[in-house]
N, C-alpha and C positions, 0 to 999 in steps of 0.2 A: 818550811819553818814551823808553822802551827801544823799539828796533827790532833786527831782525836784516837785515843789508844785506851782500851780497857776502862771507860768510864772517866777518862781524865783529858784535860787539854795539856798536850805536851809542847813545848816550845823548844824545838830540836835547834840547838846552836852548831854551827860550822866549828871546826877547830881553831880558826882565827877569832871567832865571836867568843869562844871559851877563854882565849887568852886575853882578849880585850876585856872581858868581864870578870876574869878571876873567878870563874863559876861554870858549872856544869849545864846540862839540859834543866828546865824548869817544868815541873809537873804540878798540875792543880785540878783537884776533883771538879768535873763539870757542874756538879751539884753547888759549888761555891760561886759560880758565875752570876753575877748580879745584873751586868749590863755589858753591851758589846757596841761599839761604835767605830766608824770610819771617819778619819780626819784628814783634811787636806795637807797638813803636815804636822810632825809630832812635836817639833819645838816647844809651842805654847803649853803643851801637855805636861812637860818635864817639870818635877818639882823637887825640893829637897837638896841634900848634898850627895854627890856621887861618892860611894864609899862601900866596897872597892869598885873598881872599874877603869875605863878609859874615857876620856873626854877631851874634845877639841871644838870649842865653839862653832855651832852652825854647820859642823861637818861629822863628828861623831860623838854619840853618848851612849856607852854600853856598859850595863853593870847595874848593881843595886843602887838605889836612891833612898836615902833616909831622911826623916823629917819628924815633926809632931804627930803627922798622919799615920806614921809606921814606916812601911817599906814599899816601894815600887821597884820594878824590874824594867829596864829599857834595853832595847837593842835599836838603836837609831843611826842610821847611815845616810847622809845627805839630808835634802829638804822636801822628799818626795812624800806621797801619802803614806798614812799609818793607821793601824788598828789600836783602839784602846779597849782593854778588857777589864772590866771592874769586878771585884770580889768581895764576898762578905765571909768571915770566917776562915780565911786562908792565910797561908805565911805572908803573902804579898797584897797589898791594896789593889794594885792595877800592874797590868802588863801595857807597855807603850812600845809597838814594833813597827818599823817602816816595812812595807811590803807593796809590790807593785800594784795588785788588785786588792785594795783596801775593802772596797765594797763587797766584792766577792767573798774574801776571806772572813768579814765580819758576818756575812749571811751564812756561810757555812758553819761557823762556830754557833750562831744563834740556833741553827736548824738542829744542831745536836745536843742542845739543851734540854733535859727533860726534867720537868719538875712534878 
Protein backbone atom coordinates (compact mmCIF):
# COMPACT_ATOMS: atom_id res chain seq x y z
CA UNK A 1 0.00 0.00 0.00
CA UNK A 2 2.69 2.56 1.01
CA UNK A 3 5.64 2.84 -1.34
CA UNK A 4 8.62 5.17 -1.56
CA UNK A 5 9.14 6.34 -5.13
CA UNK A 6 11.27 9.18 -6.54
CA UNK A 7 11.38 11.15 -3.28
CA UNK A 8 7.67 10.75 -2.66
CA UNK A 9 5.49 8.77 -0.31
CA UNK A 10 3.03 6.95 -2.54
CA UNK A 11 -0.21 5.55 -1.18
CA UNK A 12 -1.14 3.07 -3.89
CA UNK A 13 -4.85 2.26 -3.80
CA UNK A 14 -6.43 -0.94 -5.09
CA UNK A 15 -9.13 -0.52 -7.72
CA UNK A 16 -11.76 -1.15 -5.01
CA UNK A 17 -10.25 1.55 -2.79
CA UNK A 18 -10.20 3.95 -5.74
CA UNK A 19 -13.92 3.34 -6.16
CA UNK A 20 -14.56 3.71 -2.40
CA UNK A 21 -12.57 6.95 -2.26
CA UNK A 22 -13.61 8.40 -5.62
CA UNK A 23 -9.89 9.19 -5.84
CA UNK A 24 -6.67 7.87 -7.34
CA UNK A 25 -3.32 7.10 -5.71
CA UNK A 26 -1.99 9.74 -3.30
CA UNK A 27 1.54 11.14 -3.68
CA UNK A 28 3.20 13.42 -1.15
CA UNK A 29 6.83 14.61 -1.16
CA UNK A 30 8.86 12.91 1.59
CA UNK A 31 10.15 16.36 2.53
CA UNK A 32 6.60 17.23 3.68
CA UNK A 33 6.45 14.38 6.22
CA UNK A 34 6.40 15.89 9.73
CA UNK A 35 5.63 12.77 11.81
CA UNK A 36 4.78 9.10 11.40
CA UNK A 37 3.22 6.89 14.06
CA UNK A 38 1.57 3.52 14.44
CA UNK A 39 -1.75 3.33 16.27
CA UNK A 40 -3.75 0.37 17.60
CA UNK A 41 -6.86 1.41 15.66
CA UNK A 42 -7.56 4.19 13.16
CA UNK A 43 -11.07 5.16 14.27
CA UNK A 44 -10.10 7.68 17.00
CA UNK A 45 -7.79 9.37 14.47
CA UNK A 46 -10.54 10.17 11.98
CA UNK A 47 -11.78 13.75 11.99
CA UNK A 48 -13.89 16.00 9.82
CA UNK A 49 -16.58 15.09 7.33
CA UNK A 50 -16.14 12.50 4.59
CA UNK A 51 -16.29 14.27 1.24
CA UNK A 52 -16.05 12.38 -1.08
CA UNK A 53 -15.69 8.76 -0.09
CA UNK A 54 -17.31 5.74 1.48
CA UNK A 55 -18.18 5.31 5.12
CA UNK A 56 -19.77 2.66 7.29
CA UNK A 57 -19.17 3.33 11.01
CA UNK A 58 -16.58 1.00 12.55
CA UNK A 59 -16.18 -0.85 9.23
CA UNK A 60 -15.03 1.38 6.35
CA UNK A 61 -13.81 4.97 6.08
CA UNK A 62 -12.16 5.59 2.73
CA UNK A 63 -11.68 8.97 1.08
CA UNK A 64 -11.06 12.62 1.75
CA UNK A 65 -12.04 14.04 5.15
CA UNK A 66 -12.54 17.80 5.39
CA UNK A 67 -12.75 20.19 8.33
CA UNK A 68 -11.32 23.41 9.76
CA UNK A 69 -7.96 21.63 9.88
CA UNK A 70 -7.93 21.29 6.07
CA UNK A 71 -8.01 17.82 4.49
CA UNK A 72 -7.01 14.33 5.60
CA UNK A 73 -7.13 11.19 3.48
CA UNK A 74 -8.17 7.88 5.05
CA UNK A 75 -8.10 4.26 3.92
CA UNK A 76 -9.57 2.45 6.92
CA UNK A 77 -10.99 -1.06 6.76
CA UNK A 78 -11.96 -2.79 10.00
CA UNK A 79 -10.60 -2.11 13.46
CA UNK A 80 -6.98 -3.21 13.05
CA UNK A 81 -3.75 -1.25 13.44
CA UNK A 82 -3.01 1.79 11.32
CA UNK A 83 -0.31 4.26 10.33
CA UNK A 84 -0.87 7.99 10.69
CA UNK A 85 1.41 10.20 8.59
CA UNK A 86 1.33 13.92 9.34
CA UNK A 87 2.46 16.54 6.81
CA UNK A 88 3.52 20.17 6.67
CA UNK A 89 2.89 22.17 3.51
CA UNK A 90 1.19 19.36 1.58
CA UNK A 91 -2.23 18.88 -0.01
CA UNK A 92 -3.30 16.73 2.95
CA UNK A 93 -2.69 17.31 6.65
CA UNK A 94 -2.62 13.57 7.39
CA UNK A 95 -2.96 10.11 5.89
CA UNK A 96 -4.64 7.48 8.09
CA UNK A 97 -4.29 3.96 6.71
CA UNK A 98 -4.98 0.53 8.20
CA UNK A 99 -2.12 -1.93 7.62
CA UNK A 100 -1.27 -5.30 9.13
CA UNK A 101 2.22 -4.28 10.29
CA UNK A 102 1.72 -0.70 11.44
CA UNK A 103 4.96 -0.57 13.44
CA UNK A 104 7.04 -1.91 10.55
CA UNK A 105 5.36 0.33 7.99
CA UNK A 106 5.84 3.43 10.17
CA UNK A 107 9.52 2.53 10.69
CA UNK A 108 10.05 2.09 6.94
CA UNK A 109 8.52 5.48 6.17
CA UNK A 110 10.57 7.14 8.94
CA UNK A 111 13.73 5.50 7.60
CA UNK A 112 13.20 7.12 4.19
CA UNK A 113 12.73 10.68 5.43
CA UNK A 114 15.80 12.75 4.58
CA UNK A 115 15.83 16.23 6.04
